C-alpha positions as a printed Julia matrix, in Angstrom:
150×3 Matrix{Float64}:
 21.85  -135.41  -92.01
 22.6   -134.54  -88.37
 26.32  -134.42  -89.04
 25.84  -132.36  -92.2
 24.07  -129.67  -90.15
 26.8   -129.68  -87.51
 29.44  -129.4   -90.22
 27.55  -126.59  -91.98
 27.14  -124.63  -88.76
 30.83  -125.14  -87.98
 31.8   -123.83  -91.4
 29.47  -120.85  -91.1
 30.82  -119.61  -87.77
 34.64  -119.97  -87.47
 35.65  -116.4   -88.31
 32.78  -115.0   -86.31
 33.61  -117.22  -83.36
 37.28  -116.28  -83.31
 36.43  -112.6   -83.29
 34.0   -113.02  -80.41
 36.03  -115.08  -77.93
 35.12  -114.92  -74.24
 36.67  -111.93  -72.53
 36.92  -110.46  -69.07
 36.46  -106.98  -70.56
 33.07  -105.36  -71.18
 31.73  -105.71  -74.73
 29.86  -102.93  -76.47
 28.19  -103.03  -79.86
 26.21  -100.23  -81.48
 23.85  -100.96  -84.4
 26.2    -99.58  -87.08
 28.9   -102.06  -85.98
 26.76  -105.18  -86.38
 27.91  -107.27  -89.35
 25.53  -109.93  -90.62
 26.85  -112.89  -92.6
 24.73  -115.28  -94.68
 23.69  -118.41  -92.78
 23.76  -121.46  -95.01
 22.44  -124.72  -93.58
 21.16  -127.88  -95.26
 17.37  -127.94  -95.08
 17.1   -124.14  -94.7
 16.3   -121.87  -97.63
 18.87  -119.12  -98.29
 18.21  -115.59  -97.06
 18.83  -115.71  -93.29
 21.75  -113.66  -91.98
 23.54  -114.11  -88.65
 25.59  -111.73  -86.52
 27.48  -112.92  -83.43
 27.49  -110.15  -80.84
 29.22  -112.09  -78.07
 30.74  -115.49  -77.43
 32.08  -118.46  -79.32
 29.2   -120.42  -80.88
 31.34  -123.54  -81.19
 32.97  -123.32  -77.77
 31.58  -123.01  -74.28
 30.12  -120.16  -72.29
 27.33  -117.79  -73.13
 26.58  -116.27  -76.51
 24.4   -113.57  -78.0
 23.53  -113.6   -81.68
 21.06  -111.95  -84.0
 19.22  -113.45  -86.91
 17.95  -111.29  -89.75
 15.13  -113.04  -91.62
 13.66  -111.8   -94.91
  9.94  -111.28  -95.47
  8.09  -114.51  -96.26
 10.74  -116.79  -94.77
  9.87  -120.24  -93.35
 12.15  -121.84  -90.76
 11.86  -125.63  -90.95
 11.2   -127.64  -87.8
 14.45  -127.89  -85.85
 15.84  -128.02  -82.32
 18.92  -127.02  -80.35
 20.81  -129.11  -77.76
 20.74  -126.19  -75.27
 17.89  -123.86  -74.25
 17.56  -120.54  -76.06
 16.19  -117.18  -75.04
 14.65  -115.37  -78.01
 13.68  -111.69  -78.15
 11.95  -110.1   -81.14
 13.71  -106.84  -82.04
 12.11  -105.99  -85.39
  9.06  -107.22  -87.29
  6.8   -110.01  -86.09
  8.19  -113.5   -85.56
  5.83  -116.42  -85.95
  6.7   -119.57  -83.99
  5.14  -122.88  -83.0
  6.39  -126.04  -81.34
  6.4   -129.34  -83.23
  8.35  -131.69  -85.45
  6.76  -130.59  -88.73
  6.08  -127.14  -90.2
  2.35  -126.34  -89.88
  1.39  -122.75  -90.74
 -1.93  -123.19  -88.93
 -0.14  -123.6   -85.59
  2.03  -120.47  -85.83
  1.59  -117.8   -83.16
  2.68  -114.22  -83.84
  5.11  -112.43  -81.52
  5.53  -108.65  -82.06
  8.54  -106.47  -81.23
  9.51  -106.82  -77.58
  8.21  -110.38  -77.23
 10.33  -112.94  -75.39
 10.3   -116.72  -75.77
 12.16  -119.33  -73.77
 12.59  -122.53  -75.78
 13.83  -125.52  -73.75
 16.69  -127.72  -74.95
 15.77  -130.28  -77.61
 12.26  -128.87  -78.14
 11.41  -128.92  -81.84
 10.04  -125.67  -83.2
  9.5   -123.91  -86.53
  8.81  -120.37  -87.61
  7.96  -117.86  -90.3
  8.0   -114.17  -91.1
  5.66  -111.94  -93.06
  7.98  -108.92  -93.02
 11.71  -108.49  -92.42
 12.28  -109.71  -88.86
 15.25  -109.54  -86.49
 15.47  -111.76  -83.41
 18.15  -111.96  -80.76
 19.11  -115.32  -79.3
 20.98  -115.78  -76.04
 22.13  -119.12  -74.73
 24.98  -121.36  -73.75
 27.38  -122.66  -76.4
 27.83  -124.71  -78.34
 25.08  -123.38  -80.6
 23.85  -126.12  -82.94
 20.81  -126.54  -85.16
 19.36  -130.01  -85.75
 16.55  -130.63  -88.23
 13.55  -132.27  -86.55
 12.44  -135.69  -87.67
  8.63  -135.79  -87.92
  6.94  -138.65  -86.09
  5.8   -141.42  -88.48
């Protein structure tokens, strides 16, 4: 399952990654220029869209991406090999730490909220309305499904 997720993420990002290679020039993006692509990963329901604003998600160096999540979406418990910095730009993002989705543990973060999630820390989330979050971190960006404790 781990390798299926890595393969799915790799297939989802190549064209985005090539267009966003590390540069020594300043990078500017205005809202009308942001292009979201569907994010399709095993274990995740369809509906999430991703836009890479900066960096190569499969390479090295820093990245900035945005996730657009539909109303009523549930993110399964997962983790990333590197820390992530998450900022809520639109809507209210609900997040909790743990290896298994538990709606009773979710905490709501309104627009402007910031979360730092350490490397390899399992977390899950949900939305009630359309929500946009921005993630900043160090590539490679990978998503691993959490394995609940027995």
